[in-house]
The first five atom37 places (N, CA, C, CB, O) and aatype in JSON, in Angstrom:
{
  "aatype": [12, 5, 9, 10, 2, 6, 12, 0, 12, 7, 2, 0, 0, 16, 10, 9, 14, 19, 1, 0, 6, 10, 16, 16, 5, 6, 0, 0, 2, 10, 10, 2, 9, 15, 1, 14, 15, 10, 9, 5, 10, 10, 3, 5, 7, 11, 9, 6, 18, 1, 1, 9, 7, 16, 8, 1, 1, 19, 1, 13, 6, 7, 10, 12, 0, 18, 11, 1, 1, 0, 3, 0, 3, 1, 1, 0, 0, 10, 0, 6, 10, 0, 0, 18, 3, 5, 6, 9, 7, 10],
  "atom_mask": [
    [1, 1, 1, 1, 1],
    [1, 1, 1, 1, 1],
    [1, 1, 1, 1, 1],
    [1, 1, 1, 1, 1],
    [1, 1, 1, 1, 1],
    [1, 1, 1, 1, 1],
    [1, 1, 1, 1, 1],
    [1, 1, 1, 1, 1],
    [1, 1, 1, 1, 1],
    [1, 1, 1, 0, 1],
    [1, 1, 1, 1, 1],
    [1, 1, 1, 1, 1],
    [1, 1, 1, 1, 1],
    [1, 1, 1, 1, 1],
    [1, 1, 1, 1, 1],
    [1, 1, 1, 1, 1],
    [1, 1, 1, 1, 1],
    [1, 1, 1, 1, 1],
    [1, 1, 1, 1, 1],
    [1, 1, 1, 1, 1],
    [1, 1, 1, 1, 1],
    [1, 1, 1, 1, 1],
    [1, 1, 1, 1, 1],
    [1, 1, 1, 1, 1],
    [1, 1, 1, 1, 1],
    [1, 1, 1, 1, 1],
    [1, 1, 1, 1, 1],
    [1, 1, 1, 1, 1],
    [1, 1, 1, 1, 1],
    [1, 1, 1, 1, 1],
    [1, 1, 1, 1, 1],
    [1, 1, 1, 1, 1],
    [1, 1, 1, 1, 1],
    [1, 1, 1, 1, 1],
    [1, 1, 1, 1, 1],
    [1, 1, 1, 1, 1],
    [1, 1, 1, 1, 1],
    [1, 1, 1, 1, 1],
    [1, 1, 1, 1, 1],
    [1, 1, 1, 1, 1],
    [1, 1, 1, 1, 1],
    [1, 1, 1, 1, 1],
    [1, 1, 1, 1, 1],
    [1, 1, 1, 1, 1],
    [1, 1, 1, 0, 1],
    [1, 1, 1, 1, 1],
    [1, 1, 1, 1, 1],
    [1, 1, 1, 1, 1],
    [1, 1, 1, 1, 1],
    [1, 1, 1, 1, 1],
    [1, 1, 1, 1, 1],
    [1, 1, 1, 1, 1],
    [1, 1, 1, 0, 1],
    [1, 1, 1, 1, 1],
    [1, 1, 1, 1, 1],
    [1, 1, 1, 1, 1],
    [1, 1, 1, 1, 1],
    [1, 1, 1, 1, 1],
    [1, 1, 1, 1, 1],
    [1, 1, 1, 1, 1],
    [1, 1, 1, 1, 1],
    [1, 1, 1, 0, 1],
    [1, 1, 1, 1, 1],
    [1, 1, 1, 1, 1],
    [1, 1, 1, 1, 1],
    [1, 1, 1, 1, 1],
    [1, 1, 1, 1, 1],
    [1, 1, 1, 1, 1],
    [1, 1, 1, 1, 1],
    [1, 1, 1, 1, 1],
    [1, 1, 1, 1, 1],
    [1, 1, 1, 1, 1],
    [1, 1, 1, 1, 1],
    [1, 1, 1, 1, 1],
    [1, 1, 1, 1, 1],
    [1, 1, 1, 1, 1],
    [1, 1, 1, 1, 1],
    [1, 1, 1, 1, 1],
    [1, 1, 1, 1, 1],
    [1, 1, 1, 1, 1],
    [1, 1, 1, 1, 1],
    [1, 1, 1, 1, 1],
    [1, 1, 1, 1, 1],
    [1, 1, 1, 1, 1],
    [1, 1, 1, 1, 1],
    [1, 1, 1, 1, 1],
    [1, 1, 1, 1, 1],
    [1, 1, 1, 1, 1],
    [1, 1, 1, 0, 1],
    [1, 1, 1, 1, 1]
  ],
  "atom_positions": [
    [[12.41, 18.56, 15.23], [12.55, 19.3, 14.13], [11.68, 18.79, 12.87], [13.97, 19.32, 13.86], [11.08, 19.57, 12.13]],
    [[11.68, 17.53, 12.73], [10.81, 16.97, 11.63], [9.4, 16.89, 11.86], [11.2, 15.68, 11.31], [8.62, 16.8, 10.92]],
    [[9.01, 16.92, 13.15], [7.59, 17.15, 13.49], [7.2, 18.67, 13.33], [7.33, 16.66, 14.97], [6.02, 18.92, 13.08]],
    [[8.02, 19.61, 13.46], [7.75, 20.89, 13.27], [7.67, 21.23, 11.81], [8.69, 21.66, 13.95], [6.84, 22.03, 11.4]],
    [[8.54, 20.61, 11.01], [8.48, 20.75, 9.59], [7.06, 20.2, 9.07], [9.71, 19.96, 8.93], [6.36, 20.93, 8.36]],
    [[6.66, 18.98, 9.41], [5.48, 18.38, 8.94], [4.39, 19.34, 9.26], [5.24, 17.01, 9.55], [3.58, 19.71, 8.4]],
    [[4.38, 19.78, 10.55], [3.21, 20.76, 10.95], [3.19, 22.0, 10.24], [3.26, 21.13, 12.38], [2.13, 22.6, 10.05]],
    [[4.36, 22.46, 9.82], [4.44, 23.75, 9.16], [3.91, 23.54, 7.74], [5.92, 24.32, 9.17], [3.32, 24.46, 7.17]],
    [[4.11, 22.31, 7.12], [3.52, 21.9, 5.88], [2.03, 21.79, 5.79], [4.04, 20.68, 5.55], [1.41, 21.74, 4.73]],
    [[1.5, 21.77, 7.0], [0.09, 21.39, 7.26], [-0.24, 20.09, 7.33], [0.0, 0.0, 0.0], [-1.38, 19.71, 7.05]],
    [[0.78, 19.21, 7.72], [0.35, 17.9, 7.99], [0.21, 17.53, 9.55], [1.31, 16.97, 7.31], [0.88, 18.08, 10.43]],
    [[-0.68, 16.59, 9.76], [-0.85, 16.28, 11.28], [0.25, 15.49, 11.64], [-2.18, 15.52, 11.66], [0.86, 14.82, 10.81]],
    [[0.56, 15.51, 12.95], [1.59, 14.76, 13.74], [1.14, 14.31, 15.0], [2.76, 15.53, 13.97], [0.58, 15.1, 15.76]],
    [[1.33, 13.11, 15.3], [1.01, 12.5, 16.48], [2.29, 11.97, 17.34], [0.08, 11.41, 16.12], [3.17, 11.27, 16.83]],
    [[2.3, 12.33, 18.56], [3.46, 11.84, 19.49], [2.86, 10.69, 20.3], [4.04, 13.05, 20.53], [1.83, 10.78, 20.96]],
    [[3.64, 9.54, 20.18], [3.22, 8.51, 20.84], [4.35, 7.86, 21.65], [2.61, 7.65, 19.94], [5.31, 7.4, 21.03]],
    [[4.32, 7.79, 23.06], [5.49, 7.27, 23.81], [5.89, 5.91, 23.44], [5.23, 7.29, 25.25], [5.01, 5.06, 23.27]],
    [[7.2, 5.61, 23.29], [7.58, 4.39, 22.87], [7.13, 3.17, 23.61], [8.86, 4.41, 22.81], [7.07, 2.06, 23.09]],
    [[6.83, 3.43, 24.77], [6.38, 2.34, 25.8], [4.8, 2.35, 25.79], [6.98, 2.66, 27.4], [4.26, 1.63, 26.63]],
    [[4.1, 2.99, 25.05], [2.69, 3.07, 24.99], [2.17, 1.71, 24.52], [2.24, 4.2, 24.07], [2.81, 0.94, 23.8]],
    [[0.88, 1.5, 25.04], [0.26, 0.28, 24.65], [-1.04, 0.88, 23.82], [-0.11, -0.73, 26.02], [-1.72, 1.81, 24.26]],
    [[-1.27, 0.27, 22.66], [-2.23, 0.85, 21.81], [-3.56, -0.28, 21.73], [-1.48, 1.18, 20.29], [-3.42, -1.5, 21.83]],
    [[-4.53, 0.26, 21.57], [-5.75, -0.64, 21.24], [-5.54, -1.29, 19.83], [-7.16, 0.25, 21.24], [-4.66, -0.92, 19.05]],
    [[-6.39, -2.25, 19.6], [-6.2, -2.94, 18.28], [-6.49, -1.94, 17.09], [-7.18, -4.24, 18.18], [-5.82, -1.92, 16.07]],
    [[-7.58, -1.1, 17.34], [-7.9, -0.13, 16.29], [-6.79, 0.91, 15.98], [-9.14, 0.59, 16.68], [-6.49, 1.27, 14.84]],
    [[-6.26, 1.33, 17.09], [-5.13, 2.4, 17.07], [-3.93, 1.74, 16.23], [-4.62, 2.82, 18.69], [-3.38, 2.32, 15.29]],
    [[-3.59, 0.52, 16.66], [-2.54, -0.23, 16.02], [-2.76, -0.53, 14.56], [-2.36, -1.47, 16.74], [-1.82, -0.5, 13.76]],
    [[-4.07, -0.84, 14.21], [-4.43, -0.97, 12.81], [-4.21, 0.39, 12.0], [-5.93, -1.42, 12.73], [-3.63, 0.45, 10.91]],
    [[-4.72, 1.39, 12.64], [-4.61, 2.72, 12.04], [-3.14, 2.99, 11.6], [-5.09, 3.8, 13.06], [-2.79, 3.38, 10.48]],
    [[-2.37, 2.73, 12.63], [-0.86, 3.18, 12.43], [-0.24, 2.34, 11.26], [0.08, 2.93, 13.86], [0.68, 2.81, 10.59]],
    [[-0.75, 1.1, 11.02], [-0.2, 0.27, 10.01], [-0.99, 0.37, 8.63], [-0.18, -1.16, 10.52], [-0.69, -0.24, 7.6]],
    [[-2.1, 1.28, 8.8], [-2.99, 1.51, 7.71], [-3.49, 0.12, 7.08], [-2.26, 2.41, 6.63], [-3.43, -0.2, 5.89]],
    [[-3.96, -0.57, 8.08], [-4.79, -1.73, 7.7], [-6.01, -1.9, 8.42], [-4.06, -2.93, 7.84], [-6.36, -1.14, 9.32]],
    [[-6.72, -2.95, 8.0], [-8.1, -2.98, 8.74], [-7.86, -3.69, 10.3], [-9.29, -3.97, 7.74], [-6.88, -4.36, 10.61]],
    [[-8.72, -3.44, 10.98], [-8.63, -4.08, 12.46], [-8.79, -5.68, 12.3], [-9.93, -3.44, 13.55], [-8.06, -6.34, 13.04]],
    [[-9.57, -6.32, 11.51], [-9.48, -7.72, 11.39], [-8.06, -8.15, 10.93], [-10.54, -8.19, 10.42], [-7.45, -9.02, 11.55]],
    [[-7.54, -7.56, 9.88], [-6.21, -7.83, 9.47], [-5.1, -7.73, 10.47], [-5.91, -7.0, 8.43], [-4.09, -8.44, 10.39]],
    [[-5.28, -6.85, 11.41], [-4.31, -6.77, 12.49], [-4.54, -7.92, 13.43], [-4.41, -5.42, 13.25], [-3.55, -8.51, 13.88]],
    [[-5.8, -8.32, 13.77], [-6.09, -9.39, 14.69], [-5.53, -10.7, 14.13], [-7.6, -9.5, 14.95], [-5.01, -11.52, 14.89]],
    [[-5.63, -10.9, 12.82], [-4.9, -12.04, 12.1], [-3.39, -11.96, 12.44], [-5.12, -11.96, 10.47], [-2.8, -12.96, 12.84]],
    [[-2.78, -10.77, 12.26], [-1.27, -10.75, 12.65], [-1.05, -11.14, 14.01], [-0.64, -9.38, 12.49], [-0.11, -11.88, 14.32]],
    [[-2.0, -10.6, 14.97], [-1.71, -10.86, 16.33], [-1.73, -12.39, 16.62], [-2.7, -10.11, 17.21], [-0.86, -12.96, 17.26]],
    [[-2.93, -13.04, 16.03], [-3.17, -14.24, 16.32], [-2.07, -15.28, 15.73], [-4.5, -14.46, 15.88], [-1.83, -16.36, 16.26]],
    [[-1.42, -14.81, 14.58], [-0.22, -15.59, 13.86], [0.91, -15.41, 14.65], [0.13, -15.1, 12.39], [1.88, -16.08, 14.29]],
    [[1.07, -14.61, 15.73], [2.21, -14.24, 16.31], [3.25, -13.31, 15.74], [0.0, 0.0, 0.0], [4.39, -13.18, 16.18]],
    [[2.73, -12.68, 14.73], [3.64, -11.8, 14.05], [3.92, -10.57, 14.73], [3.18, -11.49, 12.79], [4.99, -9.96, 14.61]],
    [[2.92, -10.17, 15.48], [3.15, -8.92, 16.49], [2.73, -9.3, 17.94], [2.23, -7.56, 16.01], [1.7, -9.92, 18.22]],
    [[3.53, -8.92, 18.7], [3.46, -9.23, 20.15], [2.23, -8.3, 20.64], [4.96, -8.88, 20.97], [1.92, -7.17, 20.26]],
    [[1.62, -9.12, 21.6], [0.46, -8.27, 22.38], [0.28, -8.96, 23.63], [-1.03, -8.16, 21.6], [0.97, -9.93, 23.93]],
    [[-0.7, -8.45, 24.42], [-1.04, -8.94, 25.69], [-2.53, -8.63, 25.8], [-0.17, -8.32, 26.85], [-3.05, -7.67, 25.23]],
    [[-3.16, -9.46, 26.53], [-4.6, -9.56, 26.92], [-4.77, -8.78, 28.18], [-5.07, -11.07, 27.12], [-4.01, -8.94, 29.14]],
    [[-5.78, -7.9, 28.18], [-6.28, -7.34, 29.51], [-7.81, -7.74, 29.55], [-6.07, -5.62, 29.63], [-8.61, -7.05, 28.93]],
    [[-8.18, -8.74, 30.2], [-9.41, -9.4, 30.09], [-9.71, -9.81, 28.81], [0.0, 0.0, 0.0], [-9.04, -10.74, 28.36]],
    [[-10.68, -9.28, 28.04], [-10.99, -9.79, 26.68], [-10.33, -8.97, 25.6], [-12.51, -9.81, 26.44], [-10.4, -9.22, 24.4]],
    [[-9.7, -7.98, 26.11], [-9.17, -6.89, 25.1], [-7.6, -7.06, 24.75], [-9.4, -5.37, 25.76], [-6.84, -7.41, 25.66]],
    [[-7.19, -6.85, 23.66], [-5.77, -6.98, 23.39], [-5.06, -5.54, 23.39], [-5.58, -7.73, 22.01], [-5.66, -4.56, 22.95]],
    [[-3.92, -5.47, 23.82], [-3.23, -4.29, 23.8], [-1.86, -4.54, 23.13], [-3.11, -3.72, 25.2], [-1.16, -5.49, 23.5]],
    [[-1.48, -3.74, 22.19], [-0.2, -3.84, 21.29], [0.75, -2.67, 21.79], [-0.58, -3.65, 19.58], [0.42, -1.49, 21.82]],
    [[1.93, -3.15, 22.15], [2.98, -2.29, 22.53], [3.55, -1.47, 21.37], [4.04, -3.08, 23.16], [3.9, -2.08, 20.36]],
    [[3.66, -0.33, 21.42], [4.12, 0.55, 20.17], [5.31, 0.16, 19.57], [4.34, 1.98, 20.5], [5.43, 0.18, 18.35]],
    [[6.37, -0.27, 20.45], [7.56, -0.58, 20.03], [7.63, -2.05, 19.24], [8.41, -0.5, 21.23], [8.46, -2.23, 18.34]],
    [[6.75, -3.0, 19.63], [6.53, -4.24, 18.93], [5.87, -4.04, 17.67], [0.0, 0.0, 0.0], [6.17, -4.74, 16.71]],
    [[4.9, -3.04, 17.58], [4.31, -2.78, 16.31], [5.34, -2.11, 15.31], [3.06, -1.89, 16.51], [5.44, -2.45, 14.13]],
    [[6.0, -1.24, 15.83], [7.09, -0.61, 14.93], [8.09, -1.49, 14.62], [7.73, 0.54, 15.51], [8.59, -1.24, 13.53]],
    [[8.64, -2.59, 15.3], [9.45, -3.71, 14.97], [8.77, -4.43, 13.86], [9.7, -4.61, 16.17], [9.38, -4.57, 12.8]],
    [[7.6, -4.88, 13.99], [6.89, -5.64, 12.94], [6.87, -4.71, 11.62], [5.34, -6.04, 13.44], [7.12, -5.26, 10.55]],
    [[6.61, -3.39, 11.65], [6.58, -2.57, 10.48], [7.95, -2.47, 9.83], [6.07, -1.23, 10.81], [8.05, -2.4, 8.6]],
    [[9.03, -2.46, 10.66], [10.36, -2.56, 10.08], [10.68, -3.76, 9.28], [11.3, -2.47, 11.11], [11.3, -3.71, 8.21]],
    [[10.25, -4.84, 9.82], [10.48, -6.16, 9.27], [9.71, -6.28, 8.06], [10.14, -7.27, 10.21], [10.24, -6.74, 7.05]],
    [[8.44, -5.87, 8.07], [7.67, -5.88, 6.88], [8.05, -4.99, 5.78], [6.4, -5.62, 7.19], [7.9, -5.3, 4.6]],
    [[8.52, -3.95, 6.17], [9.09, -2.95, 5.08], [10.5, -3.55, 4.49], [9.38, -1.35, 5.82], [10.73, -3.53, 3.28]],
    [[11.31, -4.02, 5.32], [12.44, -4.86, 4.81], [12.17, -5.91, 3.92], [13.12, -5.43, 5.83], [12.81, -5.98, 2.87]],
    [[11.27, -6.77, 4.2], [10.76, -7.87, 3.43], [10.21, -7.33, 1.99], [9.62, -8.6, 4.29], [10.42, -7.96, 0.95]],
    [[9.51, -6.16, 2.03], [8.98, -5.58, 0.86], [10.1, -4.99, -0.04], [7.98, -4.52, 1.23], [10.04, -5.08, -1.27]],
    [[11.12, -4.39, 0.59], [12.11, -3.83, -0.26], [12.98, -5.06, -0.7], [12.95, -2.67, 0.48], [13.59, -4.88, -1.75]],
    [[13.14, -6.21, -0.13], [13.97, -7.3, -0.67], [13.35, -7.96, -1.87], [14.23, -8.35, 0.38], [13.99, -8.36, -2.84]],
    [[11.97, -8.05, -1.69], [11.07, -8.57, -2.8], [11.26, -7.72, -4.11], [9.5, -8.54, -2.34], [11.45, -8.25, -5.2]],
    [[11.19, -6.32, -3.92], [11.2, -5.45, -4.92], [12.56, -5.6, -5.59], [10.9, -4.09, -4.43], [12.65, -5.71, -6.81]],
    [[13.65, -5.61, -4.75], [14.98, -5.82, -5.33], [15.08, -7.1, -6.14], [16.02, -5.84, -4.24], [15.63, -7.12, -7.24]],
    [[14.58, -8.07, -5.61], [14.62, -9.4, -6.42], [13.91, -9.26, -7.66], [14.0, -10.59, -5.65], [14.43, -9.61, -8.73]],
    [[12.71, -8.76, -7.59], [11.82, -8.58, -8.88], [12.67, -7.52, -9.84], [10.17, -7.91, -8.45], [12.78, -7.82, -11.03]],
    [[13.15, -6.57, -9.47], [14.16, -5.69, -10.19], [15.29, -6.45, -10.93], [14.83, -4.75, -9.17], [15.5, -6.34, -12.14]],
    [[15.99, -7.23, -10.07], [17.07, -8.06, -10.65], [16.65, -9.1, -11.65], [17.77, -8.75, -9.58], [17.38, -9.39, -12.6]],
    [[15.37, -9.69, -11.41], [14.96, -10.45, -12.36], [14.53, -9.89, -13.85], [14.0, -11.07, -11.77], [14.61, -10.47, -14.93]],
    [[14.08, -8.63, -13.57], [13.7, -7.92, -14.78], [14.94, -7.62, -15.61], [12.94, -6.62, -14.44], [14.89, -7.74, -16.83]],
    [[16.01, -7.25, -15.04], [17.17, -6.98, -15.79], [17.75, -8.23, -16.25], [18.13, -6.19, -15.04], [18.33, -8.21, -17.34]],
    [[17.69, -9.27, -15.61], [18.13, -10.54, -16.12], [17.43, -10.97, -17.4], [17.92, -11.56, -15.09], [18.12, -11.44, -18.31]],
    [[16.19, -10.84, -17.53], [15.43, -11.25, -18.59], [15.31, -10.11, -19.79], [14.08, -11.65, -18.02], [14.83, -10.3, -20.9]],
    [[15.87, -8.85, -19.26], [15.95, -7.84, -20.29], [14.79, -7.03, -20.42], [0.0, 0.0, 0.0], [14.59, -6.48, -21.5]],
    [[13.91, -6.85, -19.38], [12.81, -6.02, -19.4], [13.2, -4.57, -19.11], [11.82, -6.51, -18.45], [12.34, -3.69, -19.09]]
  ]
}
């Protein structure tokens, strides 16, 4: 239903199977970051991936798990800043 609503508003929608494996460029596009930034996250172990020869493949569900963690961290930092602002009277 949500996909149909988005499409009715003229927005593009993409269906990706949960078990899909993405290229690094596809994964970077989904996170709205550059491919080199994604590679750093992979090398730091923040997102799971596997190698096929010299190519990296990122599982969609692992990518979304990282996105949920990152979003939660951002919300927590924002809440902390808001609490601090109230504490000092801003």
